C-alpha positions, 0 to 999 in steps of 0.5 A: 335565069328562073324559068316558068314552062307553063301548062307543060307536063311532060317536063322536057322543056323544063328539063332541057332548061334545067339540064343547063343550070338554070332554075326552071319550073313547069306548071300545069293542072295535071301532074308532072309524068315524071312526078318531079318536085319542080313540078307545080300543079296549079292554075298558072296564071296564079304563079306568073308573077312570082319573080320569073326571067322567062316563061315558054307556054304552051296553052291548051289548043283544043278551041284555038287550033285550025285543026279543028275548025270544023267545030269553031262553030259551038265553040264559038256559040258557048264561048269556050274558044273566046276563054281560050282567047283570053287565058292565052292574052293574059299570058302575053301579058304575064309580068315577065321579061321573056315570053314565048306562047306556043300553038299550033295553026290557030286562030290565035294569028287573027284574033291576037297577031300572027306569029313571030316565028314558024318552026317544024320537027325536022328543023330540030332533028326530028324527020316529022312536020307539025307546024309550030307557031311562036309568038316572041316576046324579047327573045330572037327566033330559032335558029334550026339546030338539024335539019333532017330529011323526012317529012312524016306527019305522025301527029295528025295520023294518030289513032284516035283514044283516050290520052292523043291530045297529051302526045300530040302536044308534047314538046319535041326533044330538039325544040326543047333543046334549042330553046334552052341552049339559045334563050338559056344564054340571054 
């Protein structure tokens, strides 16, 4: 299967699909952390019509997540939130048979549509909390693979810093593996 992992610089989801034999590509405006030749450094909207069978997209949540609701007034006034929503809608409307849009609890739920599923890292082997919404097109809901104890809100307690947003946006390996094993067999 030919898989596009949109807005991913870490390569975790791409690598999980490749480990199972799929042709998987990541695409982001940033260079990939692992400097993989399977990474496209470009605007994903320029490559989504390149014959992919599946896309897993992680659109930036900065202007969408309810964790930043105190800034919504200015994000609405200057158009950032609307542009972010339009980007999400274009990803959802991509000419790809199977699509997953991943984002935290956000205004996507009220402005576009409610998510099909909300997952937590502790359902996939990580003892942490981070509600993650999945908007699915022609994909089944993910089945938890390894429910563990521990409910630490590590990402919410990260110290401020220039790379905080990058650390918070990384997909947990257990979730990446579940996506690849469950959706890669379709």
